[in-house]
A tleap script that builds the chain and sets N, CA, C and O, in Angstrom:
source leaprc.protein.ff14SB
mol = sequence {
  NMET LYS ASN LEU GLY ASN LEU MET LYS GLN
  ALA GLN GLN MET GLN ALA LYS MET GLY GLU
  MET GLN ALA LYS MET SER GLU LEU GLU VAL
  THR GLY ALA SER GLY GLY GLY MET LEU LYS
  VAL VAL LEU ASN GLY LYS TYR GLU LEU LYS
  SER ILE LYS ILE ASP LYS THR LEU VAL ASP
  PRO GLU ASP VAL GLU VAL LEU GLU ASP LEU
  ILE VAL ALA ALA PHE ASN ASP ALA LYS VAL
  LYS ALA GLU ALA SER MET GLN GLU GLU MET
  ALA LYS VAL THR GLY GLY LEU ASN LEU PRO
  ALA GLY MET LYS LEU PRO CPHE
}
set mol.1.N position { 0.743 -1.040 -0.173 }
set mol.1.CA position { 0.148 -0.056 0.050 }
set mol.1.C position { 0.831 1.034 0.102 }
set mol.1.O position { 0.248 2.014 -0.363 }
set mol.2.N position { 2.080 1.234 0.593 }
set mol.2.CA position { 2.820 2.271 0.529 }
set mol.2.C position { 3.163 2.662 -0.747 }
set mol.2.O position { 3.159 3.879 -0.932 }
set mol.3.N position { 3.512 1.831 -1.838 }
set mol.3.CA position { 3.784 2.114 -3.046 }
set mol.3.C position { 2.750 2.955 -3.858 }
set mol.3.O position { 2.946 3.885 -4.640 }
set mol.4.N position { 1.381 2.252 -3.375 }
set mol.4.CA position { 0.301 3.148 -3.888 }
set mol.4.C position { 0.321 4.456 -3.657 }
set mol.4.O position { 0.018 5.318 -4.482 }
set mol.5.N position { 0.745 4.675 -2.321 }
set mol.5.CA position { 0.437 6.085 -1.643 }
set mol.5.C position { 1.462 6.970 -2.620 }
set mol.5.O position { 1.102 7.954 -3.266 }
set mol.6.N position { 2.770 6.435 -2.596 }
set mol.6.CA position { 3.844 7.182 -3.301 }
set mol.6.C position { 3.260 7.584 -4.705 }
set mol.6.O position { 3.299 8.733 -5.144 }
set mol.7.N position { 2.661 6.399 -5.422 }
set mol.7.CA position { 2.486 6.655 -7.080 }
set mol.7.C position { 1.344 7.717 -6.828 }
set mol.7.O position { 1.277 8.608 -7.676 }
set mol.8.N position { 0.485 7.752 -5.845 }
set mol.8.CA position { -0.526 9.179 -5.907 }
set mol.8.C position { 0.072 10.350 -5.507 }
set mol.8.O position { -0.404 11.396 -5.948 }
set mol.9.N position { 0.943 10.394 -4.821 }
set mol.9.CA position { 1.764 11.549 -4.613 }
set mol.9.C position { 2.536 12.255 -5.740 }
set mol.9.O position { 2.531 13.467 -5.957 }
set mol.10.N position { 3.194 11.313 -6.418 }
set mol.10.CA position { 3.753 11.603 -7.721 }
set mol.10.C position { 2.785 12.097 -8.850 }
set mol.10.O position { 3.073 13.062 -9.559 }
set mol.11.N position { 1.635 11.393 -8.976 }
set mol.11.CA position { 0.600 11.705 -9.800 }
set mol.11.C position { -0.078 13.323 -9.494 }
set mol.11.O position { -0.457 14.084 -10.384 }
set mol.12.N position { -0.113 13.600 -8.063 }
set mol.12.CA position { -0.492 14.948 -7.926 }
set mol.12.C position { 0.559 15.842 -8.186 }
set mol.12.O position { 0.228 16.854 -8.803 }
set mol.13.N position { 1.884 15.714 -7.837 }
set mol.13.CA position { 3.037 16.338 -8.190 }
set mol.13.C position { 2.861 16.744 -9.591 }
set mol.13.O position { 2.701 17.935 -9.860 }
set mol.14.N position { 2.879 15.926 -10.416 }
set mol.14.CA position { 2.720 15.693 -12.104 }
set mol.14.C position { 1.586 16.727 -12.386 }
set mol.14.O position { 1.697 17.732 -13.088 }
set mol.15.N position { 0.560 16.336 -11.766 }
set mol.15.CA position { -0.653 17.168 -11.967 }
set mol.15.C position { -0.507 18.981 -11.756 }
set mol.15.O position { -1.004 19.883 -12.430 }
set mol.16.N position { 0.222 19.025 -10.762 }
set mol.16.CA position { 0.367 20.677 -10.309 }
set mol.16.C position { 1.286 21.221 -11.501 }
set mol.16.O position { 1.099 22.332 -11.997 }
set mol.17.N position { 2.508 20.161 -12.009 }
set mol.17.CA position { 3.590 20.976 -12.791 }
set mol.17.C position { 2.770 20.855 -13.989 }
set mol.17.O position { 2.880 21.880 -14.663 }
set mol.18.N position { 1.985 19.992 -14.517 }
set mol.18.CA position { 1.157 20.233 -15.744 }
set mol.18.C position { 0.163 21.545 -15.834 }
set mol.18.O position { -0.060 22.129 -16.895 }
set mol.19.N position { -0.351 21.887 -14.674 }
set mol.19.CA position { -1.058 23.212 -14.368 }
set mol.19.C position { -0.010 24.343 -14.517 }
set mol.19.O position { -0.392 25.331 -15.144 }
set mol.20.N position { 1.131 24.346 -14.083 }
set mol.20.CA position { 2.166 25.460 -14.285 }
set mol.20.C position { 2.597 25.453 -15.596 }
set mol.20.O position { 2.759 26.570 -16.087 }
set mol.21.N position { 2.872 24.311 -16.434 }
set mol.21.CA position { 3.360 24.351 -17.826 }
set mol.21.C position { 2.141 24.797 -18.673 }
set mol.21.O position { 2.349 25.366 -19.745 }
set mol.22.N position { 0.925 24.574 -18.257 }
set mol.22.CA position { -0.193 25.189 -19.276 }
set mol.22.C position { -0.260 26.820 -19.175 }
set mol.22.O position { -0.512 27.549 -20.134 }
set mol.23.N position { -0.012 27.223 -17.959 }
set mol.23.CA position { 0.025 28.683 -17.694 }
set mol.23.C position { 1.172 29.177 -18.217 }
set mol.23.O position { 1.031 30.220 -18.856 }
set mol.24.N position { 2.307 28.717 -18.131 }
set mol.24.CA position { 3.373 29.167 -18.908 }
set mol.24.C position { 3.214 29.209 -20.398 }
set mol.24.O position { 3.631 30.119 -21.113 }
set mol.25.N position { 2.617 28.214 -20.772 }
set mol.25.CA position { 2.516 28.005 -22.316 }
set mol.25.C position { 1.396 28.933 -22.738 }
set mol.25.O position { 1.330 29.070 -23.959 }
set mol.26.N position { 0.696 29.458 -22.188 }
set mol.26.CA position { -0.307 30.509 -22.511 }
set mol.26.C position { 0.238 31.773 -22.743 }
set mol.26.O position { -0.137 32.511 -23.654 }
set mol.27.N position { 1.123 32.041 -21.929 }
set mol.27.CA position { 2.065 33.312 -21.708 }
set mol.27.C position { 3.076 33.190 -22.989 }
set mol.27.O position { 3.582 34.249 -23.361 }
set mol.28.N position { 3.402 32.039 -23.673 }
set mol.28.CA position { 4.178 32.026 -24.800 }
set mol.28.C position { 3.795 32.646 -25.885 }
set mol.28.O position { 2.630 32.719 -26.277 }
set mol.29.N position { 4.981 33.226 -26.533 }
set mol.29.CA position { 4.838 34.007 -27.812 }
set mol.29.C position { 5.638 33.492 -28.663 }
set mol.29.O position { 6.805 33.428 -28.277 }
set mol.30.N position { 5.357 32.987 -29.986 }
set mol.30.CA position { 6.276 32.582 -30.993 }
set mol.30.C position { 5.878 33.479 -32.125 }
set mol.30.O position { 4.773 34.013 -32.213 }
set mol.31.N position { 6.862 33.606 -32.988 }
set mol.31.CA position { 6.689 34.255 -34.201 }
set mol.31.C position { 7.070 33.201 -35.522 }
set mol.31.O position { 8.042 32.485 -35.765 }
set mol.32.N position { 6.051 33.434 -36.089 }
set mol.32.CA position { 6.219 32.572 -37.644 }
set mol.32.C position { 6.756 33.527 -38.727 }
set mol.32.O position { 6.546 34.728 -38.557 }
set mol.33.N position { 7.239 33.238 -39.514 }
set mol.33.CA position { 7.680 34.173 -41.100 }
set mol.33.C position { 7.547 33.509 -42.073 }
set mol.33.O position { 7.739 32.293 -42.047 }
set mol.34.N position { 7.172 34.190 -43.196 }
set mol.34.CA position { 7.329 33.815 -44.789 }
set mol.34.C position { 7.792 34.767 -45.561 }
set mol.34.O position { 8.239 35.762 -44.992 }
set mol.35.N position { 7.808 34.721 -46.900 }
set mol.35.CA position { 8.318 35.444 -47.658 }
set mol.35.C position { 9.609 36.235 -47.230 }
set mol.35.O position { 9.692 37.460 -47.326 }
set mol.36.N position { 10.502 35.511 -46.799 }
set mol.36.CA position { 11.882 36.177 -46.390 }
set mol.36.C position { 11.787 36.936 -45.259 }
set mol.36.O position { 12.700 37.717 -44.991 }
set mol.37.N position { 10.801 36.834 -44.530 }
set mol.37.CA position { 10.651 37.730 -43.251 }
set mol.37.C position { 9.708 39.001 -43.333 }
set mol.37.O position { 9.545 39.869 -42.476 }
set mol.38.N position { 9.109 38.879 -44.634 }
set mol.38.CA position { 8.452 40.144 -44.994 }
set mol.38.C position { 6.866 39.958 -44.383 }
set mol.38.O position { 6.078 40.899 -44.486 }
set mol.39.N position { 6.478 38.731 -43.768 }
set mol.39.CA position { 5.167 38.640 -43.465 }
set mol.39.C position { 5.512 37.650 -42.071 }
set mol.39.O position { 6.090 36.564 -42.058 }
set mol.40.N position { 4.975 38.388 -40.984 }
set mol.40.CA position { 5.410 37.651 -39.542 }
set mol.40.C position { 3.947 37.656 -39.018 }
set mol.40.O position { 3.103 38.522 -39.250 }
set mol.41.N position { 3.804 36.554 -38.284 }
set mol.41.CA position { 2.592 36.242 -37.170 }
set mol.41.C position { 3.284 35.981 -35.943 }
set mol.41.O position { 4.384 35.444 -35.813 }
set mol.42.N position { 2.376 36.501 -34.898 }
set mol.42.CA position { 2.757 36.037 -33.341 }
set mol.42.C position { 1.470 35.093 -32.954 }
set mol.42.O position { 0.320 35.531 -32.970 }
set mol.43.N position { 1.775 33.872 -32.639 }
set mol.43.CA position { 0.949 32.985 -31.696 }
set mol.43.C position { 1.389 32.977 -30.479 }
set mol.43.O position { 2.569 33.176 -30.194 }
set mol.44.N position { 0.243 32.685 -29.438 }
set mol.44.CA position { 0.589 32.245 -28.285 }
set mol.44.C position { 0.586 30.941 -28.269 }
set mol.44.O position { 0.331 30.350 -29.318 }
set mol.45.N position { 0.904 30.124 -26.929 }
set mol.45.CA position { 1.068 28.574 -26.884 }
set mol.45.C position { -0.203 27.971 -27.008 }
set mol.45.O position { -0.271 26.747 -26.899 }
set mol.46.N position { -1.142 28.587 -27.202 }
set mol.46.CA position { -2.688 28.096 -27.271 }
set mol.46.C position { -2.878 28.057 -28.718 }
set mol.46.O position { -3.944 27.509 -28.999 }
set mol.47.N position { -2.124 28.501 -29.870 }
set mol.47.CA position { -2.091 28.784 -30.996 }
set mol.47.C position { -3.315 29.740 -31.482 }
set mol.47.O position { -4.050 29.603 -32.459 }
set mol.48.N position { -3.297 30.763 -30.476 }
set mol.48.CA position { -4.186 31.804 -30.829 }
set mol.48.C position { -3.440 32.912 -31.425 }
set mol.48.O position { -2.408 33.313 -30.888 }
set mol.49.N position { -4.018 33.573 -32.792 }
set mol.49.CA position { -3.212 34.266 -33.344 }
set mol.49.C position { -3.084 35.673 -32.666 }
set mol.49.O position { -4.224 36.129 -32.578 }
set mol.50.N position { -2.232 36.483 -32.189 }
set mol.50.CA position { -1.896 37.672 -31.627 }
set mol.50.C position { -1.822 38.691 -32.475 }
set mol.50.O position { -2.649 39.602 -32.428 }
set mol.51.N position { -0.752 38.667 -33.423 }
set mol.51.CA position { -0.798 39.956 -34.465 }
set mol.51.C position { -0.144 39.435 -35.786 }
set mol.51.O position { 0.481 38.382 -35.918 }
set mol.52.N position { -0.402 40.345 -36.704 }
set mol.52.CA position { 0.408 39.927 -38.137 }
set mol.52.C position { 1.031 41.179 -38.438 }
set mol.52.O position { 0.524 42.244 -38.084 }
set mol.53.N position { 2.093 41.107 -39.065 }
set mol.53.CA position { 2.894 42.224 -39.641 }
set mol.53.C position { 3.283 41.807 -41.213 }
set mol.53.O position { 4.026 40.914 -41.619 }
set mol.54.N position { 2.509 42.782 -41.927 }
set mol.54.CA position { 2.880 42.488 -43.496 }
set mol.54.C position { 3.627 43.902 -44.084 }
set mol.54.O position { 3.212 45.060 -44.027 }
set mol.55.N position { 4.709 43.443 -44.588 }
set mol.55.CA position { 5.581 44.370 -45.687 }
set mol.55.C position { 4.454 44.991 -46.566 }
set mol.55.O position { 3.686 44.201 -47.115 }
set mol.56.N position { 4.290 46.264 -46.744 }
set mol.56.CA position { 3.441 46.849 -47.861 }
set mol.56.C position { 3.673 46.443 -49.169 }
set mol.56.O position { 2.817 46.444 -50.054 }
set mol.57.N position { 4.905 46.072 -49.300 }
set mol.57.CA position { 5.363 45.506 -50.729 }
set mol.57.C position { 4.422 44.555 -51.345 }
set mol.57.O position { 3.965 44.584 -52.487 }
set mol.58.N position { 4.189 43.629 -50.314 }
set mol.58.CA position { 3.417 42.487 -50.405 }
set mol.58.C position { 2.049 42.669 -50.777 }
set mol.58.O position { 1.438 41.717 -51.263 }
set mol.59.N position { 1.515 43.731 -50.617 }
set mol.59.CA position { -0.090 44.118 -50.802 }
set mol.59.C position { -0.348 44.611 -52.328 }
set mol.59.O position { -0.114 45.765 -52.689 }
set mol.60.N position { -0.863 43.585 -53.188 }
set mol.60.CA position { -0.979 44.056 -54.426 }
set mol.60.C position { -2.355 43.192 -54.762 }
set mol.60.O position { -2.436 41.971 -54.895 }
set mol.61.N position { -3.532 44.291 -54.871 }
set mol.61.CA position { -4.898 43.752 -55.062 }
set mol.61.C position { -5.049 42.816 -56.027 }
set mol.61.O position { -5.932 41.965 -55.917 }
set mol.62.N position { -4.156 42.850 -57.164 }
set mol.62.CA position { -4.320 41.997 -58.270 }
set mol.62.C position { -3.786 40.419 -58.025 }
set mol.62.O position { -4.033 39.455 -58.750 }
set mol.63.N position { -3.034 40.431 -56.873 }
set mol.63.CA position { -2.374 39.142 -56.540 }
set mol.63.C position { -2.644 38.691 -55.062 }
set mol.63.O position { -1.660 38.532 -54.340 }
set mol.64.N position { -3.862 38.478 -54.569 }
set mol.64.CA position { -4.210 38.416 -53.127 }
set mol.64.C position { -3.643 36.991 -52.967 }
set mol.64.O position { -2.936 36.832 -51.972 }
set mol.65.N position { -3.845 35.852 -53.832 }
set mol.65.CA position { -3.670 34.729 -53.476 }
set mol.65.C position { -2.166 34.427 -52.799 }
set mol.65.O position { -2.018 33.679 -51.833 }
set mol.66.N position { -1.140 35.097 -53.434 }
set mol.66.CA position { 0.297 35.137 -52.993 }
set mol.66.C position { 0.178 35.550 -51.580 }
set mol.66.O position { 0.629 34.727 -50.783 }
set mol.67.N position { -0.280 36.538 -51.125 }
set mol.67.CA position { -0.614 37.210 -49.679 }
set mol.67.C position { -1.150 36.113 -48.799 }
set mol.67.O position { -0.604 35.778 -47.747 }
set mol.68.N position { -2.314 35.537 -49.311 }
set mol.68.CA position { -3.128 34.416 -48.614 }
set mol.68.C position { -1.953 33.329 -48.156 }
set mol.68.O position { -1.720 33.011 -46.990 }
set mol.69.N position { -1.343 32.886 -49.205 }
set mol.69.CA position { -0.462 31.780 -49.006 }
set mol.69.C position { 0.732 32.001 -48.003 }
set mol.69.O position { 1.210 31.108 -47.303 }
set mol.70.N position { 1.185 33.438 -48.033 }
set mol.70.CA position { 2.274 33.677 -46.988 }
set mol.70.C position { 1.607 33.796 -45.690 }
set mol.70.O position { 2.273 33.565 -44.681 }
set mol.71.N position { 0.348 34.133 -45.586 }
set mol.71.CA position { -0.189 34.028 -44.095 }
set mol.71.C position { -0.372 32.765 -43.552 }
set mol.71.O position { -0.299 32.594 -42.335 }
set mol.72.N position { -0.620 31.802 -44.381 }
set mol.72.CA position { -0.751 30.378 -44.004 }
set mol.72.C position { 0.538 29.811 -43.567 }
set mol.72.O position { 0.713 29.082 -42.590 }
set mol.73.N position { 1.562 30.300 -44.541 }
set mol.73.CA position { 2.895 29.612 -44.299 }
set mol.73.C position { 3.551 30.343 -43.048 }
set mol.73.O position { 4.309 29.622 -42.401 }
set mol.74.N position { 3.406 31.556 -42.626 }
set mol.74.CA position { 4.028 31.978 -41.442 }
set mol.74.C position { 3.276 31.497 -40.299 }
set mol.74.O position { 3.951 31.265 -39.296 }
set mol.75.N position { 1.737 31.250 -40.212 }
set mol.75.CA position { 0.916 30.729 -39.211 }
set mol.75.C position { 1.564 29.223 -38.911 }
set mol.75.O position { 1.870 28.826 -37.787 }
set mol.76.N position { 1.691 28.558 -39.997 }
set mol.76.CA position { 2.121 27.093 -39.821 }
set mol.76.C position { 3.580 27.387 -39.254 }
set mol.76.O position { 3.813 26.683 -38.272 }
set mol.77.N position { 4.607 28.223 -39.601 }
set mol.77.CA position { 5.481 28.291 -39.200 }
set mol.77.C position { 5.773 28.526 -37.584 }
set mol.77.O position { 6.689 28.070 -36.899 }
set mol.78.N position { 4.817 29.284 -37.263 }
set mol.78.CA position { 4.654 29.699 -35.994 }
set mol.78.C position { 4.115 28.447 -35.000 }
set mol.78.O position { 4.512 28.237 -33.854 }
set mol.79.N position { 3.241 27.776 -35.643 }
set mol.79.CA position { 2.582 26.864 -34.946 }
set mol.79.C position { 3.611 25.783 -34.838 }
set mol.79.O position { 3.681 25.224 -33.744 }
set mol.80.N position { 4.426 25.393 -35.793 }
set mol.80.CA position { 5.668 24.382 -35.498 }
set mol.80.C position { 6.440 24.562 -34.354 }
set mol.80.O position { 6.799 23.675 -33.579 }
set mol.81.N position { 6.753 26.130 -34.267 }
set mol.81.CA position { 7.507 26.391 -33.111 }
set mol.81.C position { 7.036 26.454 -31.795 }
set mol.81.O position { 7.767 26.180 -30.843 }
set mol.82.N position { 5.723 26.837 -31.659 }
set mol.82.CA position { 4.888 26.653 -30.362 }
set mol.82.C position { 4.819 25.215 -30.182 }
set mol.82.O position { 5.012 24.986 -28.989 }
set mol.83.N position { 4.613 24.053 -30.891 }
set mol.83.CA position { 4.614 22.835 -30.584 }
set mol.83.C position { 5.846 22.201 -30.206 }
set mol.83.O position { 5.856 21.183 -29.515 }
set mol.84.N position { 6.756 22.692 -30.578 }
set mol.84.CA position { 8.502 22.060 -30.265 }
set mol.84.C position { 8.634 22.681 -28.801 }
set mol.84.O position { 9.120 21.980 -27.913 }
set mol.85.N position { 8.181 24.076 -28.514 }
set mol.85.CA position { 8.201 24.531 -27.349 }
set mol.85.C position { 7.437 23.563 -26.181 }
set mol.85.O position { 7.881 23.130 -25.118 }
set mol.86.N position { 6.111 23.402 -26.813 }
set mol.86.CA position { 5.375 22.624 -25.888 }
set mol.86.C position { 5.927 21.226 -25.720 }
set mol.86.O position { 5.775 20.732 -24.603 }
set mol.87.N position { 6.564 20.480 -26.676 }
set mol.87.CA position { 7.048 19.199 -26.470 }
set mol.87.C position { 8.337 19.369 -25.337 }
set mol.87.O position { 8.572 18.564 -24.436 }
set mol.88.N position { 8.985 20.427 -25.576 }
set mol.88.CA position { 10.103 20.703 -24.640 }
set mol.88.C position { 9.771 20.843 -23.271 }
set mol.88.O position { 10.393 20.261 -22.382 }
set mol.89.N position { 8.872 21.547 -23.087 }
set mol.89.CA position { 8.134 21.734 -21.631 }
set mol.89.C position { 7.491 20.614 -21.140 }
set mol.89.O position { 7.425 20.443 -19.922 }
set mol.90.N position { 6.947 19.730 -22.013 }
set mol.90.CA position { 6.395 18.527 -21.554 }
set mol.90.C position { 7.425 17.531 -21.138 }
set mol.90.O position { 7.150 16.730 -20.245 }
set mol.91.N position { 8.523 17.524 -21.688 }
set mol.91.CA position { 9.787 16.615 -21.490 }
set mol.91.C position { 10.028 17.043 -20.015 }
set mol.91.O position { 10.021 16.181 -19.136 }
set mol.92.N position { 10.216 18.203 -19.755 }
set mol.92.CA position { 10.596 18.615 -18.491 }
set mol.92.C position { 9.707 18.111 -17.345 }
set mol.92.O position { 10.164 17.642 -16.303 }
set mol.93.N position { 8.342 18.253 -17.632 }
set mol.93.CA position { 7.300 17.851 -16.459 }
set mol.93.C position { 7.292 16.431 -16.284 }
set mol.93.O position { 7.251 15.932 -15.159 }
set mol.94.N position { 7.337 15.622 -17.536 }
set mol.94.CA position { 7.403 14.175 -17.298 }
set mol.94.C position { 8.761 13.437 -17.246 }
set mol.94.O position { 8.894 12.223 -17.400 }
set mol.95.N position { 9.685 14.262 -17.026 }
set mol.95.CA position { 11.198 13.770 -16.679 }
set mol.95.C position { 11.668 13.084 -17.983 }
set mol.95.O position { 12.583 12.263 -17.923 }
set mol.96.N position { 11.137 13.359 -19.039 }
set mol.96.CA position { 11.740 12.602 -20.389 }
set mol.96.C position { 10.799 11.304 -20.909 }
set mol.96.O position { 10.988 10.636 -21.926 }
set mol.97.N position { 9.754 11.149 -19.933 }
set mol.97.CA position { 8.912 9.828 -20.087 }
set mol.97.C position { 8.291 10.124 -21.343 }
set mol.97.O position { 7.686 11.148 -21.660 }
set mol.98.N position { 8.573 8.854 -22.174 }
set mol.98.CA position { 7.997 8.935 -23.592 }
set mol.98.C position { 6.600 7.998 -23.400 }
set mol.98.O position { 6.499 6.816 -23.070 }
set mol.99.N position { 5.558 9.005 -23.739 }
set mol.99.CA position { 4.090 8.461 -23.537 }
set mol.99.C position { 4.024 7.471 -24.908 }
set mol.99.O position { 4.746 7.576 -25.899 }
set mol.100.N position { 3.018 6.540 -24.695 }
set mol.100.CA position { 2.605 5.697 -26.029 }
set mol.100.C position { 1.923 6.756 -26.961 }
set mol.100.O position { 1.391 7.779 -26.531 }
set mol.101.N position { 1.979 6.469 -28.031 }
set mol.101.CA position { 1.116 7.360 -29.247 }
set mol.101.C position { -0.231 7.479 -29.007 }
set mol.101.O position { -0.910 6.474 -28.793 }
set mol.102.N position { -0.735 8.667 -29.018 }
set mol.102.CA position { -1.919 9.038 -28.583 }
set mol.102.C position { -2.329 9.114 -27.267 }
set mol.102.O position { -3.522 9.273 -27.009 }
set mol.103.N position { -1.365 9.006 -26.265 }
set mol.103.CA position { -1.655 9.135 -24.894 }
set mol.103.C position { -1.459 10.802 -24.576 }
set mol.103.O position { -0.542 11.341 -25.196 }
set mol.104.N position { -2.074 11.450 -23.867 }
set mol.104.CA position { -1.791 12.866 -23.710 }
set mol.104.C position { -2.095 13.194 -22.294 }
set mol.104.O position { -3.072 12.718 -21.717 }
set mol.105.N position { -1.139 14.119 -21.660 }
set mol.105.CA position { -1.176 14.498 -20.447 }
set mol.105.C position { -1.946 15.866 -20.472 }
set mol.105.O position { -1.995 16.456 -21.551 }
set mol.106.N position { -2.482 16.353 -19.499 }
set mol.106.CA position { -3.258 15.553 -18.350 }
set mol.106.C position { -4.228 14.487 -18.841 }
set mol.106.O position { -4.701 14.646 -19.967 }
set mol.107.N position { -4.563 13.469 -18.163 }
set mol.107.CA position { -5.355 12.398 -18.952 }
set mol.107.C position { -6.669 12.792 -18.832 }
set mol.107.O position { -7.562 12.131 -19.362 }
savepdb mol mol.pdb
quit
């Protein structure tokens, strides 16, 4: 029974660390760029778009599709960076524990 008590204590500690990590991630801001840095987006750790900066030379009413593609590319770049930061933080919380595919914390 002592092992069960220790296991429960460890689970509670991990849950507290997860809460701290989630709060930290919501404060995280990552920048994604495209078009050689002429278009930048900022996302937080919840993948919410915070801002977009577009170089004036990219704005061409006759070629809106290029601008649309650049926005998507910059967003995806920022999302990849946010996911990498989240994985790094998760590794700190779990002590490098590799969870099975499809299993996420918190449960």
